[in-house]
N, C-alpha and C positions, 0 to 999 in steps of 0.2 A: 190629682187625677185630671187628665186632660181629655182623654178619649175613652169611651166605653162601647163595648159590643154587647148588644142584647140579643140573645138567641131565642127566637120565638116571638111572633107578633100578635099573640093573643091578648086577652084582657090585661094580664099581668105585665107582659113584655111591653105593650103599648103604654101602659101607665108608668112603668119605670122609665121608659125612654122620654115620655113627656115631662116628667118631673126633672130628670137630669138636664134635658135641653133647655127648660125654662131657667135653670140655674147655670147656664152658659157652659155646659159640658157637651162637647161634640159626641154625638151618639149615633151609632149605626145599628139598625135593626135588621136581622137576617131571619129568613124563614124558607122552607122548601117550596112554598106556594106563592105565586105572584098574586093570586086572589086574596090570600091572607094579608099580604103586604099592602095591597090596595085598600082592604077594609081597615087595616090599622091606620093608614094614612088618613082616611076619611074620619075615623073615630077621633084621632088626635086633633084634626082640624075642628071637628064639632066641639070637642071638649075645650079647646082654646077659645073658640068663639063664645061658648057658654061662660067661661071664666071672665072673659072680657066684658060681656054684657052685665055680669054681676059685679063689675069693678074689682074683681079679685086680682086680676093682672092688668097691665097697661097694654096698649097697642104695641109699644116698643118691646115689651116682654114676649108678646105673641110672635112678633117678627123675629126676635132672637131665637125663640124656640124653633120656629120653622127652619131657620138657617142652620141650626145645630143638629137637625135630624136628617139622616140619610137611610135609604132602604136598599138592601141587596138580597138577591135570591141565592147567589153563590158568593162565597167569601173571596174568591179570586177575581170577581168581575168588577168593572168600574162602578164606583159608588154613584147612585142616582139620588139626587136631592129632590126636595119638593119641587 
């Protein structure tokens, strides 16, 4: 599995995307709402920072995760990374 599309950027979608991206899987999150995508992005960054502070992940893992997640409103639009 090299690439995953997560449909929906709510709690479950964001959590799935975060877990996949930490494990070096390119992940795209899509949602019908830009606001939801922005909240998802903020939540993932907050979670990654929390995991880093607790020494559960390294700074390198955080950076890998950020590089592996992209957010799109429409499936046919250009992918927007962090």
